[in-house]
N, C-alpha and C positions, 0 to 999 in steps of 0.2 A: 599242035595245040599251043596257043599263046601262053606265055609263062609270066604274065603280068598280073599283079594282084592289087586291086584298087577299090576305093569307093565305099567300103564298109569297114567297121572297126574290127579288123582281123589282125592276125599275127603272122609274121614270116620268120620263123625261128632260124637262127644262124649260129653255127657252132665254130666256124673257122675265122671269124673276124670280130672286130670290136663293135660292129653295128648292132643296134638294138633289136629286140624280138620283132618289133614293128618297124619296118624301114622308114627312114625319114621321108622318102617319096610318098609312102602311104599315109604317114601322119599329116603331112602338109595337105593332102587331099581330104582326109577326115576332118581336119580343123577348118576346111573350107565349106563344109556341108551345110545344107539348109533343108530341114525336114518338113518345112511348110506348115509349122504349127502356128496357131493364132486363136482367136475367139472361135466358138463353135459355129457361128455364122460364116466366118472366114474360111474355116476348114470345109464346111458343107459346100461352099461355092468354089472350091478348088483354088482358093487364094487369089482369085482374079479381081483385084480391087484397085489396080493402077489408075483407072479413069473413073472409078465408081466412088471411092472414099466412103465416108459416113460410117466407118467401123473403126474401133480403137486399134485394131491390128493393121489398118490400112497404112499407117505411118511407116511401117516397115517396108512397104512396097513403094509408096509415094507420099512424102510428108505433106504434100498439098491437100491430101484427102481429108485431113482433120477439120478443115474449115467448111466441109460439106455438112457437118452436123448442124442441126437446127438449134441445139442447146447443149449444155454440158452433160456429160455422160461418163459412167464408170462401169467396168465389167471385169469378170473373172471367169476363167475356164479351167476345167479339170479333164485330164486325159487318161484313159486306160488303153494300154497297148498289149496285144497278144501277137507274139512272133513265133513262126515256125521256121527253123533254120535247118534245111536239108543239105547234107553233104554226101557226095559220091566219090569214093577214094579206093585205090588199089588197082593192081594188074588184073584185068578180066580173066586171065588164064590161071591166076592163083586164088585171090580172094578180093573181090571188089564189092564193097558194102555200101548200102545207102543207110544213113543214120539221120534221124530227125530229132532235133532238140527244140522243145517248146518252152517259152517263158512268158510270164505275165508281169506287166510293169504299170505303175501308176504315178502320175505327177501333176502338180499345178503347172499347166503348160503356158498360161497367159494371164496377165492382169494389167490393167491400165486405166487411164482416165483422160478425157479431153474436156477442156474448159473453153467455152466460147464467149466472146464479148462483142456486143453490137457497138460499132464505132459511130457515135452521133456527131463527132467533131469533123468528119470528112464525108463528102458526097461520093468520093471515088472509092475509098477503102471502107466498105460498109460493115465488114465483120473481120475479127481477128480470132485466132484460136491457138491455144497452147496444149500440147499433149505429152504424156509420159506413158511408156508401155514397157512391160517386162515380158519376155517370152523365152521358152526353151528353143533355141535355134536348132540344136542338134542333140539328140539323146543317144549316148554311146552304150547304154547298158544292154548287154547281150551275152549269151552263153552258147557255145556250140561244141560238138564233138565230131571228129572224123576218125574212122577206123577201117582197117583193111590190111592188105599185104601187097606192097609194091614190088617185092622181090629183091629189094636192096637193103643191105645192113650198113648203117653208118657207125654203130658201135661194134667193132669187130674184135676188140681185145679187152682183157681185164688188167687194169693198171697195176694190180698187186700180184700178177702172175710171176712166180719165181722159177718156172720150168725152163730148162735149157733151151728148148724150142717152144716158145709161147703158143698156146692154143689160139687158133683163129676161128672166131665165131662169125662166119661170113655167109651163113644161110639164114635169110630172113624168114621169120614165122608170122609176125604181125606187128603193126604199129597202131598206136592210138594217140591222137592229139586232142587235148582239151583246152579250151580257151575261155577266159572270163574277162569281160570288159565292163567298166563302170565309168560314171561321170557324165558330164554334159557340157555344152557350150551355151551359155545364157547371154541374152542381149537386152540391154537397157537403152531405150530410145527416147530422146527428147526432141520434140518437133515444134516448129512455129509455122503458122500459115495465115494468109490473109486473102480476102476476096476483093478483086479490083473490078469496078464497074459491073458488078453482079454476074460477070461471065468468066473471069479468069481467076482461078485459085492458084496461088504461088506459095510454095513451102520449102523449108530447109530443116535439116535435122542433124543431130550428133548422136552417134551410137557407141555404147561402151560394151565390151565383151569380157566375160569371166570364163576361163577355161579350166576344167578339171578332167583328167583322164587317167585311168589306170588299166593295166593289163597284167594278167597272170596266165602264163602259158605252160602247159605240162606235156611233154612228149614221152611216151613209153614205147620201148622196143623190146621184142622177144626174138632172140636169134639162137642158132645152134651151130655146132661144128661138123655135123654129119655123123658123129660117133656117139651120140647120146648125151653130150655135154651141152648145157644151155646157158645163155646169158640173158639177164633181165636188166634193163637200164631205165632209169627215171631221170629226166632232164627238165629243170624248171628255170624259167626266166620271168622277170617282172619289170615293170616300167611304171613310174608315177610321174605325171606331167601336170604342171599348173601354168597358167599364163593370163595375161591381160592385154587388151587391145582396144582399138577405136576405129571408127570410119565416119565419113561424112556423106550426107545425102541431100538431094535437091530435086525439085520437080514442079510441074504445073499440070493443072486440069483445065481444059477450055470447054466451056459450055457452048457448043456450036449451035444448038437449038434446044427446044424443050425436050427433045428425044435423045439427041446425040451428045456424048461427052468424049473428048479426046485427051489423052494424057501421055506425058513423057517424063521419065524419072531416071536419075543416075545415082548410083551408090559407089563411092570410091573404093579402092582396095581396103581391106581390113589390115591395119598395121598392128601385129602383135609385137609390142615393144619389148616384152620380156617373157620368154618361155623357159621354164626351169624343169629339167628332167633328172630324176634319180632312178638308177637301174642297177641290177646285179649283173649286167652283161659286161663283165670285165674279167680279165685273165685270172682264173682261180685254179692253179695246178694244171694249167693247160686246157681247161674247160671254161667256156664263157657262159656260165650259169651254174646253179646248184646241181650237182651230179651225184647220183647214187647208182652203183652197179653191183649186181649180185650174180654169182655163177654157181652151178650145181655141184661142181667138183672142188669147192673151197668153202670153208666155214667163215671166212672173213668177208665182210661187206665193205666195198670201197665207198667212201663218202667224203667229198671235198669240203664239207661244212663242219666236220668234226672239230670240237674245240672252239665253237662259235666263230669259225673262219667264214665270215660273210662279207666279203669286200663289196663296196658300193662305189659307183662312179657317178658324178654329177656333170651336167652340161647346161650352159646358158646360151640361148640363141634367139634370133628374131625371125619372124615369118611375115611375108606379105602375101595375102590371098587375092584372087582376081576381083576386079571391079565388075559392076553389073549395070547394064543399060536395058530399060524396059519401055516398050511402046504399048499403049493401051487404048481400047475403045469400049464404050458402054452405051447401051441403048435402053433408055428408061421410058416405059410406057405408063406414065402417070403413076397412080397408086396401085396399078394392077400387077406389074411385074417388070422384069429387066433381064438383059443378057449382057454379060461382060467378058472381055477377052484381053489377055496380057501376053505379049511376046517378049522374052528376055534372052539376052545373049551375054555370055561370059567367056573370056579368053584365058584358059588355064595355062597357056604358055607364060602368063604373067606371074605365076607362082614363083616365089623367091625365098631362099633361106640364107641367112647371114649369121656370123658369129663364130664359125668354125670352117673347116675346109669342106664346103658343100658343092664343090665343082661338079662332081658326078651327078648329084641330085638335081642341081639346076640345069645341067645339060639334059637330064632325063625329062624335065618339064618342057624344054624346048623341042625335044625330038619325039617324045612319045605321047604328049597330050595335045589337045586341040581346043578350038573355040566351040562352045556348046550352044545349042538352041533349046529353049524351053517354051512350052505353051500352057497357059492356064485359062480355063473356061469355066464360067459359072452362070447360073440362072436362078431366079427367085420369082415366085408367083404367089400373090396374096389372095386369100379368101376370107374376107372380114378380118378377124384378128389372128388368123392362122396363116403362116408362111410356109411354102413348100420349096425346097432348094435342091439343086444338083450341081455337081462339078466334075471336072476332068483336069488332070495334071500330067504333063509329059515332060521328061527331062532327059537329055542325052547324057550318056556316060562320057567323062572327060578322056577316056582311053581312045587314042586315035585308031586303034585296031579292034574296038569293041564289036561284039555281036549285037544284033538288034535286041535280043532278049536282055542284054546288059543295061539297056536304057530303062529308066524308071517310068512306070505308068501307074496312075492312081485314079480311082473312081470314088465319088462321094455322094452322099445323100444327107438331107437334113430337114429338120422342122423347127419352127419358131412360133411362140405364142405370145401375144402382146396383152399383158394384164393391165396396161395403163402406164403406171410409173415404172413397173418392173417387166422385163421381157425374159423369157426362158428359151434357150436355144439348145438343140441337140444335133450332133453330126455323127455319121457313120462313114468311115473311109477304109479302103483297102489299097495296098500297093504291093508291087513285087518287082524283083529284078534277079538276074543271074550273074555269075562271074566265076573266076578261078581263084584258088587259094593254094599257094605253094609253101608248105612248111619245111621243105628241103631245098631252098633256093640255090644253094651252092652245089647241088648235085643234079646234073642234067639227066641222070639215069632215072629220076623219079618224076612221074607226071603229076602235075598239080591236081589238087582235089577240086571237083566241080561243086558249086554251091548254088542254092536257090533260097531266096528269102521272101517269105510272105508275111506281111504285116496287116493286122486288123486293128483299127483305132476307133474308139468311141470318145467323143468330146462333148461335155456338157457344160453349160455356162449360164450365167445370169448377167444382165445389164440393167442399170438403173439410171433414170433421168435425174440429174442433180438440180 
């Protein structure tokens, strides 16, 4: 079974090194994530707007799409997410448990505006457009629990044991790992676009990112010595990360005919110029985290945080995430409907960490990750003032050894109603993926926990013609 843990906000607890609870390889991938959020129309159609444009969220795929608008427009969307996080952990011969953690989350997921200007001073450049859009690029908020018995005890001794021959608690009874993640990666996009000779939309954009991420991870172990003496350990690690970054984007949409539109867009790597991390994963009496151990044959509880002994270490580093290239096609059938397709590729070998000794992590990106392919498809059909929408989204896992089930698949449906100046849009989407999570990465004796994540999202939004 592969021992690599990637692509969702998980923790990899480490007791024997200075590395954080969430390895930097994992953090770099998490901070490269794109959840596909946008307006309710955008979500309902699978985010396939590279050649289509005409939506405030389109500038995040192709900035040329904002000049497709017939007039100025503003919109806002709200998202409700329900997540089922199922973990399977433990030795099948001892105690292998399936645990499901369910959470509900709510956020303003997207808000933006596009301003169009008819250019009467030029016969060639007939229209110009300016756009600004805010969206939650990645939502890290999640909670999960894994419990079972691997048959391996990592806490074998009691630090305050004064016996001539210390008791060895090397028989594992059970383990439980609880993880709390919070924060998000938000994107603020500024875009400019123009229409040349009524056929070619050309655009460019500048994107700014604000990163907040936190993790609290708790491992509990219960072990015994085979003679009725028991040991209970509680191990806690935390990590708080903030960062800022930027990227550039450019693209065009060519109106080949009244029906066919073709698009190409490029987004540069995101350069996180400053990522600041504060964590308790530093040497505290030999443990890299807050540790509490209690044994049945002693009234004293070992606690390395007694007397407010809470050491913290800080780290400042930089991160470069992969660039993105998107090729698109859209087929517009007058006012009746449309079909849109986007193909996107990203090379995750381009991930890079600087600011400390990240030689191992950068080698990991080169050896263990790959170029990924993604497909977005969407359709919309209009019946008078009512629009009916559907979408599909597929995204490969960056792990070069990933299983097919580790790839992301999302299906979506949606409705829109045109009240005139105001439009109301609603989208329903589901997505799922699987993977492995190793919270004993330093011990080959322990198999990683298997996980499966199922998300259900409802996005509702309004747009108004300005």
